[in-house]
DOBANU-425182 format. One line per 2 residues: number of its first residue (from 1); for each residue x, y, z of N, C-alpha, C, O. Coordinates in steps of 0.1 Angstrom, whole numbers. Layout:
NUM = X,Y,Z,X,Y,Z,X,Y,Z,X,Y,Z ~ ...
This chain:
1 = 9,-13,-2,-1,0,1,12,14,0,22,15,8 ~ 9,23,-11,16,33,-10,14,44,0,2,46,3
3 = 22,51,4,22,60,12,14,70,7,15,73,-4 ~ 5,77,16,-3,91,10,7,103,3,19,103,5
5 = 2,110,-4,14,119,-14,11,130,-4,2,129,5 ~ 18,141,-6,19,153,-2,4,161,-4,0,169,4
7 = -1,160,-14,-10,167,-18,-25,160,-11,-35,167,-8 ~ -22,145,-8,-34,138,-1,-35,143,16,-45,145,23
9 = -21,143,20,-18,150,32,-22,163,37,-27,165,48 ~ -20,171,26,-28,187,27,-37,187,30,-42,194,39
11 = -46,176,23,-63,175,23,-71,172,40,-81,174,45 ~ -58,164,45,-64,157,57,-71,167,68,-66,178,71
13 = -83,163,72,-90,170,81,-79,173,96,-69,167,99 ~ -85,183,104,-76,186,115,-82,177,124,-74,173,132
15 = -95,172,125,-97,161,135,-104,150,127,-108,152,115 ~ -105,140,134,-112,126,126,-116,118,136,-108,116,145
17 = -128,112,135,-136,104,148,-144,94,141,-156,97,138 ~ -138,79,138,-149,69,134,-160,67,143,-170,61,140
19 = -157,70,153,-172,70,164,-184,77,160,-196,73,161 ~ -178,89,154,-189,96,151,-199,93,135,-210,98,130
21 = -189,83,131,-197,78,118,-201,65,116,-203,60,105 ~ -204,58,130,-211,46,134,-203,31,128,-208,20,123
23 = -186,35,129,-180,27,124,-171,17,134,-163,8,130 ~ -176,21,149,-167,14,162,-178,6,167,-190,10,169
25 = -174,-6,170,-183,-11,183,-180,-3,199,-170,4,202 ~ -190,-6,206,-186,0,221,-172,-9,228,-169,-20,226
27 = -166,2,237,-156,-9,241,-160,-20,245,-172,-20,248 ~ -151,-33,247,-153,-48,251,-143,-48,266,-138,-39,271
29 = -143,-61,270,-135,-61,281,-130,-77,280,-138,-87,281 ~ -114,-77,278,-112,-88,274,-106,-96,290,-102,-108,289
31 = -107,-91,303,-106,-98,315,-92,-102,316,-83,-97,309 ~ -91,-111,324,-79,-119,326,-75,-127,320,-76,-139,323
33 = -70,-122,306,-69,-132,295,-61,-121,284,-65,-110,281 ~ -51,-126,281,-41,-119,274,-46,-120,261,-40,-126,252
35 = -57,-115,259,-65,-115,241,-65,-103,237,-75,-100,230 ~ -56,-92,242,-58,-78,235,-55,-76,222,-58,-65,216
37 = -49,-88,213,-48,-89,202,-57,-89,194,-57,-83,184 ~ -69,-98,200,-78,-102,193,-89,-89,195,-94,-89,184
39 = -92,-82,201,-98,-71,203,-94,-60,194,-103,-53,189 ~ -82,-59,192,-74,-48,182,-80,-54,168,-86,-46,160
41 = -78,-67,167,-81,-70,151,-95,-73,149,-98,-72,138 ~ -106,-78,159,-118,-74,154,-121,-59,154,-128,-54,145
43 = -118,-54,161,-120,-37,159,-118,-32,145,-127,-25,139 ~ -107,-35,141,-101,-33,126,-110,-38,117,-116,-31,109
45 = -113,-51,118,-121,-59,108,-135,-51,107,-139,-46,97 ~ -141,-50,121,-153,-42,119,-157,-31,116,-169,-29,114
47 = -147,-21,114,-143,-8,109,-143,-12,94,-153,-8,88 ~ -136,-19,87,-131,-19,77,-146,-29,69,-147,-29,56
49 = -155,-37,75,-165,-41,67,-176,-32,68,-185,-30,59 ~ -174,-25,81,-187,-12,78,-185,-2,67,-193,2,59
51 = -172,0,68,-165,10,54,-172,4,38,-177,9,29 ~ -170,-12,41,-175,-16,27,-188,-16,25,-193,-14,14
53 = -196,-18,36,-212,-22,33,-221,-10,44,-233,-9,43 ~ -216,-5,50,-226,4,59,-231,-6,71,-241,-3,77
55 = -226,-17,74,-231,-26,83,-221,-26,98,-210,-31,95 ~ -222,-23,108,-215,-26,119,-221,-35,124,-233,-37,128
57 = -207,-45,126,-211,-60,130,-202,-62,143,-191,-58,142 ~ -207,-67,156,-197,-72,165,-192,-87,164,-200,-97,165
59 = -177,-89,161,-172,-98,159,-165,-106,170,-160,-99,179 ~ -165,-118,170,-162,-127,180,-146,-127,183,-139,-130,174
61 = -140,-122,196,-128,-124,197,-125,-138,205,-114,-142,206 ~ -136,-146,209,-132,-161,213,-128,-169,200,-120,-178,200
63 = -136,-164,187,-128,-171,175,-117,-173,173,-112,-184,171 ~ -111,-161,174,-99,-161,175,-87,-165,183,-76,-168,179
65 = -94,-165,199,-85,-169,209,-84,-185,206,-74,-192,208 ~ -98,-192,200,-97,-207,201,-88,-211,188,-78,-218,187
67 = -95,-205,179,-92,-210,163,-79,-202,156,-74,-207,146 ~ -76,-192,160,-62,-186,156,-52,-194,160,-45,-190,170
69 = -49,-204,153,-38,-212,162,-20,-208,158,-10,-215,162 ~ -19,-197,149,-5,-188,148,-4,-181,161,7,-176,163
71 = -14,-178,170,-13,-172,179,-14,-180,191,-17,-192,190 ~ -12,-173,204,-12,-182,214,-26,-176,225,-23,-172,236
73 = -36,-176,222,-43,-174,229,-48,-162,240,-48,-150,238 ~ -51,-168,251,-50,-162,263,-35,-156,267,-34,-147,276
75 = -24,-161,259,-9,-158,261,-5,-151,252,7,-151,250 ~ -13,-143,245,-7,-130,235,-9,-137,221,-13,-149,219
77 = -4,-126,212,-6,-130,197,-7,-118,189,-7,-107,195 ~ -7,-119,176,-4,-108,168,-13,-105,160,-18,-114,153
79 = -19,-91,158,-28,-90,147,-24,-94,132,-33,-99,124 ~ -14,-91,128,-17,-96,115,-14,-113,116,-12,-119,105
81 = -13,-117,122,-13,-136,122,-30,-136,122,-37,-144,114 ~ -36,-127,131,-53,-129,130,-59,-126,116,-69,-132,111
83 = -52,-114,112,-57,-110,96,-53,-120,91,-62,-125,84 ~ -41,-128,90,-37,-140,79,-53,-151,86,-61,-157,78
85 = -53,-152,96,-67,-159,97,-79,-160,90,-84,-169,85 ~ -82,-147,92,-94,-143,87,-95,-145,69,-104,-149,63
87 = -82,-142,66,-79,-144,50,-87,-159,44,-91,-160,32 ~ -87,-168,53,-90,-183,49,-100,-187,59,-103,-199,60
89 = -108,-176,67,-122,-183,76,-130,-170,77,-126,-158,77 ~ -142,-173,77,-152,-165,76,-154,-159,97,-154,-166,107
91 = -155,-147,95,-157,-141,110,-171,-149,119,-181,-155,114 ~ -169,-148,130,-183,-153,131,-189,-142,144,-181,-136,152
93 = -202,-142,145,-205,-130,153,-206,-132,169,-210,-143,174 ~ -202,-124,174,-199,-121,190,-210,-132,196,-208,-142,203
95 = -224,-127,191,-236,-132,198,-236,-145,196,-242,-152,205 ~ -230,-151,185,-228,-170,183,-218,-174,188,-217,-186,191
97 = -206,-165,191,-195,-174,194,-190,-165,208,-180,-157,207 ~ -195,-165,217,-195,-157,230,-179,-157,238,-173,-167,241
99 = -175,-144,242,-165,-143,248,-164,-150,262,-172,-147,271 ~ -154,-160,265,-150,-167,279,-141,-162,288,-143,-163,300
101 = -128,-154,281,-119,-151,287,-111,-162,289,-101,-162,297 ~ -114,-170,282,-102,-185,285,-100,-191,275,-108,-192,265
103 = -89,-197,274,-88,-206,262,-98,-216,259,-105,-220,268 ~ -100,-220,247,-112,-231,241,-108,-238,235,-96,-237,230
105 = -118,-248,233,-114,-255,220,-124,-247,212,-135,-242,214 ~ -113,-249,195,-123,-243,182,-138,-246,179,-139,-257,174
107 = -145,-241,180,-157,-240,174,-164,-239,161,-176,-242,158 ~ -155,-235,154,-155,-230,140,-167,-239,132,-177,-234,127
109 = -162,-251,132,-172,-258,124,-185,-259,129,-193,-262,120 ~ -191,-257,140,-200,-258,147,-210,-243,145,-222,-244,146
111 = -204,-231,141,-213,-223,143,-211,-218,132,-202,-219,125 ~ -224,-210,131,-229,-201,118,-223,-189,117,-222,-181,127
113 = -218,-187,103,-208,-176,99,-215,-165,94,-226,-165,89 ~ -207,-154,97,-208,-139,84,-200,-144,72,-194,-155,72
115 = -201,-136,63,-192,-138,53,-182,-128,53,-179,-123,42 ~ -177,-124,63,-168,-112,66,-155,-118,66,-153,-126,76
117 = -145,-116,55,-129,-123,55,-122,-112,53,-127,-102,49 ~ -108,-112,56,-99,-102,53,-93,-109,39,-90,-121,37
119 = -93,-95,30,-92,-102,17,-71,-99,17,-64,-106,11 ~ -67,-87,26,-52,-86,29,-51,-77,39,-62,-72,43
121 = -38,-74,45,-36,-62,53,-24,-56,50,-16,-62,43 ~ -21,-43,55,-10,-38,51,-7,-29,61,-16,-24,67
123 = 9,-26,65,14,-18,74,16,-7,69,20,-4,58 ~ 11,2,78,14,18,75,30,20,77,36,11,83
125 = 36,31,73,48,34,77,53,38,89,50,50,92 ~ 59,31,96,63,30,109,70,45,115,78,50,107
127 = 69,49,124,72,61,133,70,74,125,80,81,124 ~ 58,78,119,54,86,108,39,91,110,29,84,106
129 = 37,103,117,27,107,120,16,109,110,4,105,111 ~ 22,117,100,15,122,90,6,110,85,-6,110,84
131 = 15,102,80,10,88,72,1,82,80,-10,78,76 ~ 6,79,94,-5,75,103,-18,83,105,-28,77,108
133 = -19,95,102,-30,103,101,-40,99,88,-52,98,87 ~ -29,97,79,-37,95,66,-44,81,65,-52,79,56
135 = -40,72,73,-44,60,73,-56,60,84,-67,55,81 ~ -54,65,92,-69,63,103,-82,73,99,-93,73,104
137 = -76,81,88,-85,92,82,-94,79,69,-105,82,63 ~ -89,70,69,-93,61,56,-102,46,63,-111,39,58
139 = -96,44,75,-103,36,86,-94,33,99,-82,36,101 ~ -103,26,106,-93,29,123,-85,15,119,-86,6,110
141 = -74,18,130,-62,11,126,-58,3,137,-58,8,149 ~ -54,-9,136,-45,-17,149,-32,-14,151,-23,-14,143
143 = -30,-9,165,-18,-8,169,-10,-15,183,-15,-24,190 ~ 1,-12,184,6,-18,195,15,-9,204,24,-2,199
145 = 12,-10,216,19,1,222,25,-9,239,21,-20,242 ~ 33,-2,246,36,-6,258,28,-1,271,25,10,274
147 = 25,-12,277,12,-10,286,14,-12,301,7,-8,310 ~ 24,-19,301,28,-25,315,35,-18,326,42,-23,335
149 = 33,-3,323,36,6,336,24,12,339,15,15,331 ~ 24,12,352,15,17,363,9,30,357,-3,31,357
151 = 15,40,351,12,52,346,3,50,334,-5,58,330 ~ 3,41,329,-4,39,315,-20,32,323,-31,37,321
153 = -17,23,330,-27,16,336,-36,21,342,-48,19,340 ~ -30,33,352,-36,42,361,-44,54,352,-51,62,358
155 = -42,53,339,-52,65,332,-65,65,336,-71,55,340 ~ -70,79,336,-83,78,341,-91,90,331,-103,92,332
157 = -80,99,321,-89,108,315,-79,119,313,-69,119,320 ~ -82,127,303,-71,139,296,-64,132,283,-67,122,276
159 = -54,139,282,-44,137,271,-33,130,277,-25,136,283 ~ -31,115,274,-19,111,282,-7,115,273,-8,116,261
161 = 4,116,280,17,121,275,29,115,280,40,118,275 ~ 27,106,291,40,103,302,50,98,294,47,90,285
163 = 64,101,296,73,96,291,80,85,297,91,81,294 ~ 70,82,309,74,68,316,67,56,310,67,46,317
165 = 62,57,301,57,47,291,68,45,285,74,56,282 ~ 73,32,281,86,26,273,79,23,259,68,27,256
167 = 87,17,252,86,14,236,85,-3,234,81,-8,224 ~ 88,-10,245,88,-25,245,73,-29,243,66,-33,252
169 = 71,-29,231,54,-36,227,48,-48,232,54,-58,230 ~ 35,-48,241,32,-54,247,16,-56,247,11,-66,252
171 = 10,-49,241,-3,-46,240,-9,-39,228,-4,-32,220 ~ -19,-43,228,-29,-43,212,-40,-32,215,-47,-32,225
173 = -43,-21,203,-51,-12,209,-57,-12,195,-51,-18,186 ~ -68,-3,193,-75,5,179,-75,17,180,-82,22,189
175 = -68,26,172,-69,39,168,-81,40,160,-84,32,151 ~ -90,51,165,-103,51,159,-103,67,153,-113,69,145
177 = -95,76,154,-95,88,151,-80,96,157,-70,92,162 ~ -84,110,153,-73,119,159,-80,132,162,-91,134,157
179 = -74,142,171,-81,155,171,-68,166,179,-56,164,182 ~ -77,176,180,-68,185,190,-70,191,199,-81,196,197
181 = -65,194,210,-69,204,218,-60,215,224,-50,213,230 ~ -64,226,222,-54,238,220,-44,235,211,-47,231,200
183 = -32,237,215,-20,234,205,-18,218,204,-12,214,194 ~ -25,208,216,-19,194,217,-27,188,208,-39,191,208
185 = -21,179,199,-27,165,191,-27,157,197,-19,155,206 ~ -40,145,193,-39,133,202,-46,123,192,-54,127,183
187 = -42,111,193,-50,100,188,-58,91,198,-55,86,208 ~ -71,91,190,-82,86,200,-81,73,197,-82,68,186
189 = -77,64,211,-76,52,210,-88,43,218,-93,47,228 ~ -92,31,213,-101,22,221,-92,12,227,-82,8,221
191 = -96,8,237,-88,-1,246,-98,-15,250,-110,-13,247 ~ -94,-25,255,-103,-36,259,-101,-39,272,-99,-50,277
193 = -102,-30,277,-102,-31,295,-117,-23,303,-121,-20,314 ~ -124,-23,289,-139,-23,298,-144,-8,298,-136,1,295
195 = -154,-4,301,-156,12,302,-152,19,314,-153,32,314 ~ -146,11,323,-144,19,334,-128,22,335,-122,28,344
197 = -125,18,325,-111,25,326,-108,36,316,-110,34,304 ~ -103,46,319,-100,56,307,-114,64,307,-122,65,316
199 = -116,70,293,-127,80,291,-137,69,288,-138,68,276 ~ -144,63,294,-152,51,290,-149,40,281,-156,35,273
201 = -134,38,284,-130,27,276,-120,31,263,-116,23,255 ~ -118,46,264,-109,51,252,-99,60,260,-99,62,272
203 = -91,65,251,-81,71,255,-74,82,245,-73,78,233 ~ -70,93,247,-69,103,243,-54,105,242,-50,113,251
205 = -43,98,233,-28,99,236,-21,109,228,-23,110,216 ~ -12,119,237,-5,128,229,2,121,215,9,111,214
207 = -3,131,206,6,128,189,21,136,193,23,148,196 ~ 31,126,193,46,133,191,53,125,182,50,113,179
209 = 63,131,179,68,125,166,80,112,172,84,110,183 ~ 84,104,157,92,95,160,79,82,163,67,81,160
211 = 89,71,174,80,62,178,67,69,187,59,60,189 ~ 64,77,189,50,78,195,52,76,215,62,72,221
213 = 43,80,220,40,79,233,34,61,234,24,56,230 ~ 46,57,241,43,43,245,46,36,228,41,25,225
215 = 52,40,222,54,31,209,43,31,197,44,23,188 ~ 33,39,198,22,38,190,23,39,178,13,35,172
217 = 32,45,171,33,49,159,44,35,152,47,33,141 ~ 48,29,162,58,18,156,53,8,146,59,7,136
219 = 41,1,150,36,-9,141,22,-5,138,13,-11,145 ~ 17,4,129,1,4,128,-2,-4,117,7,-5,108
221 = -13,-10,118,-15,-15,104,-31,-19,103,-38,-19,113 ~ -37,-24,91,-50,-27,91,-52,-34,79,-43,-35,70
223 = -66,-39,79,-69,-49,69,-78,-43,61,-84,-33,63 ~ -81,-55,49,-91,-47,40,-104,-60,42,-102,-72,45
225 = -114,-57,40,-123,-67,43,-130,-70,27,-132,-61,19 ~ -132,-82,25,-138,-88,12,-148,-90,14,-155,-95,6
């Protein structure tokens, strides 16, 4: 996927929020299971499918926990490997394959399926604010960050900009937009720690150059729905 051109970058809106356009399901809660990668993945695929069809579906994270065997279920995984799983498997609705926050056996063959798959996925240029903005203006983005520091976990609101957050990526989230408060720009991020965390399950993270706060700009990527 080519980078956005200078002309395209000049046309970017100063703020953008996919929640306002109906492309984002409400924040979910991964519980005591290291399955953040599944929530980042489903959020990105939900957004891609919405962009293609105008239909917002809530997709099953448990399907990925149990069936995406290139990953490690509650012991972690990668969004790109989950996108690859969706290249050959239809997504199942959350209502048909409910989340348990535990590793389970794959129920794929016995569940009714959607026709939602991923045709491909693409990485956004790393450590590049303008290209990441251009990408999120096209669709919600999967990102990885470092989230094991208490300063991140204790976030309760406002624009987060702590340098105490490192860049050893260990948690997946979804970027659903960006905005500006005064002279401070921020990403709008959807987490999977329930609605009691942050700003009703979301975080505003200050946009800084390079790797970004908590490494947010290091590994953005997105799927294409078919």
